[in-house]
C-alpha positions in Angstrom: 0.0 0.0 0.0 1.5 3.3 -1.0 1.4 6.5 1.1 -1.8 8.4 0.4 -1.3 11.8 -1.1 -4.8 13.1 -1.1 -5.6 13.2 2.6 -6.3 16.9 2.7 -9.5 18.6 3.9 -9.5 22.2 2.7 -6.3 23.9 3.8 -5.6 21.5 6.7 -3.6 18.3 6.4 -5.1 15.3 8.2 -1.9 13.3 8.5 1.3 14.6 9.9 3.6 11.6 9.2 3.1 8.3 7.4 5.5 5.4 8.2 5.4 2.1 6.3 6.8 -0.7 8.6 7.0 -4.5 8.3 4.1 -4.8 10.8 1.8 -2.4 8.9 1.3 1.3 8.3 1.4 4.0 11.0 -0.3 7.3 10.6 0.5 10.1 13.1 -2.2 12.8 13.2 -3.4 15.6 15.3 -6.1 14.9 17.9 -8.3 17.6 16.3 -8.2 15.8 12.9 -9.5 12.5 14.3 -13.2 13.3 13.8 -12.5 14.0 10.1 -10.0 11.2 9.5 -11.8 8.3 11.0 -15.0 8.5 8.9 -12.8 8.9 5.8 -10.8 5.7 6.7 -14.1 3.8 7.3 -15.9 4.6 4.0 -13.0 5.3 1.6 -12.4 2.7 -1.1 -8.6 3.1 -0.6 -8.7 2.0 3.1 -12.2 0.7 4.1 -11.1 0.0 7.7 -14.2 -1.8 9.0 -12.8 -3.0 12.3 -10.8 -1.8 15.3 -8.6 -4.5 16.7 -7.0 -2.7 19.7 -6.6 0.7 21.3 -4.0 1.7 23.8 -2.4 4.8 25.4 1.2 5.7 26.3 2.4 8.2 28.9 5.6 9.8 27.8 6.4 11.9 30.9 9.3 13.7 29.3 7.2 15.1 26.4 5.1 17.5 28.5 2.6 19.1 27.7 1.7 16.5 25.0 2.8 13.7 27.2 0.0 11.3 26.3 -0.5 9.4 23.1 -3.5 7.3 22.0 -3.2 4.7 19.4 -5.7 2.6 17.5 -5.1 -0.5 15.4 -7.6 -0.7 12.5 -8.2 -3.7 10.2 -9.5 -4.1 6.7 -10.8 -7.7 6.7 -11.3 -7.9 2.9 -7.7 -7.0 1.9 -6.0 -8.1 5.2 -4.6 -4.6 5.9 -3.6 -3.2 9.2 -3.3 0.5 10.0 -2.2 2.1 13.2 -3.3 5.7 14.0 -1.4 7.5 16.7 -2.2 11.0 18.0 -0.7 13.1 20.8 -3.1 14.3 23.4 -2.5 17.6 25.0 -2.9 18.5 28.7 -6.0 20.6 28.9 -7.6 23.0 31.4 -7.6 22.0 35.0 -5.1 19.2 34.3 -7.6 17.2 32.2 -6.4 15.2 29.3 -9.1 15.0 26.6 -9.6 13.5 23.1 -12.5 12.6 20.9 -14.2 9.2 21.3 -14.5 6.9 18.3 -17.6 5.1 19.6 -19.8 6.9 17.2 -18.0 5.1 14.3 -16.9 1.9 16.0 -19.1 0.9 18.9 -16.6 -1.9 19.9 -14.1 0.8 21.0 -16.3 1.4 24.1 -14.5 -1.0 26.4 -11.1 -0.1 25.1 -11.6 3.6 25.7 -13.0 2.8 29.2 -9.8 0.9 30.0 -7.7 3.8 28.8 -9.6 6.3 30.9 -9.5 4.0 34.0 -5.7 3.4 33.8 -4.4 6.7 32.3 -7.1 9.3 33.0 -7.6 10.3 29.3 -11.1 11.6 29.0 -13.0 10.8 25.8 -15.5 13.4 24.9 -18.7 11.9 23.4 -18.2 8.6 25.1 -21.5 7.1 26.2 -20.5 5.4 29.4 -17.2 6.6 30.9 -16.8 4.9 34.2 -14.2 2.6 35.9 -13.8 -0.9 34.5 -10.6 -2.4 35.9 -10.1 -0.6 39.2 -12.3 -0.1 42.3 -14.9 2.7 42.1 -13.4 4.3 45.1 -9.9 4.1 43.6 -8.0 7.4 43.7 -5.9 8.2 40.6 -4.9 6.4 37.4 -2.3 3.6 38.0 -0.5 3.6 34.6 0.5 7.3 34.8 4.2 8.0 35.4 3.3 10.4 38.2 1.3 7.7 40.1 3.2 6.5 43.2 4.7 3.0 42.8 3.1 1.6 45.9 -0.2 3.5 45.5 -2.1 5.4 48.2 -4.0 2.7 50.1 -3.2 -0.9 51.1 -6.0 -3.4 51.3 -6.0 -6.4 53.6 -8.6 -8.9 54.8 -9.4 -8.9 58.5 -10.7 -12.3 59.8 -12.2 -10.7 63.0 -14.2 -8.1 61.1 -14.9 -10.5 58.2 -14.1 -7.9 55.5 -11.6 -5.7 53.8 -9.7 -3.0 55.6 -8.4 0.0 53.7 -5.4 1.7 55.3 -3.0 4.4 54.1 0.4 3.1 52.9 3.1 3.4 55.5 6.7 2.7 54.4 9.7 2.7 56.6 12.2 5.3 55.5 15.0 2.8 54.7 12.8 1.0 52.2 11.7 4.2 50.4 14.9 5.0 48.6 16.8 2.1 46.9 20.6 2.0 47.0 23.0 -0.8 46.4 24.4 -0.5 49.9 21.1 -1.8 51.5 21.8 -4.9 53.6 18.7 -6.8 52.3 20.1 -7.4 48.8 
């Protein structure tokens, strides 16, 4: 498959970079172009991407303010083509990370976007049911972010006398908080 040359909408380019790899094609685009690019990929005779196989996010802490990246893996079943769309997500107002949901075009992305929101905190505007799916409803934070503490905020243990779970704040001894090679427990 050759690099498309006609992916323009007016004066705005829909694709920033096109990379052809052995695993498939990768398109890097702007988050604002996703609502225009996705319908084109679904109905165009050149692509006809009729299925989303996977969606994931990456937190690249060193690339602030665009430190989050969402990626979708599309599939054309008729021609056995794979296409990966990657877009950087900017940090918005009040520290929110927002991008557009693809559930209007591909309803199966619902669960994948809920997982991304639950683990990374990327809010999908236009998502029909954005709630926690992998962590507890009372969970504070998003565990796959680089700024999330390694040991979390709460520890959970079962108490046989009370017959239930006990939530307690994490208390670490100071000597275990900072790792050095001189520690005697190595």
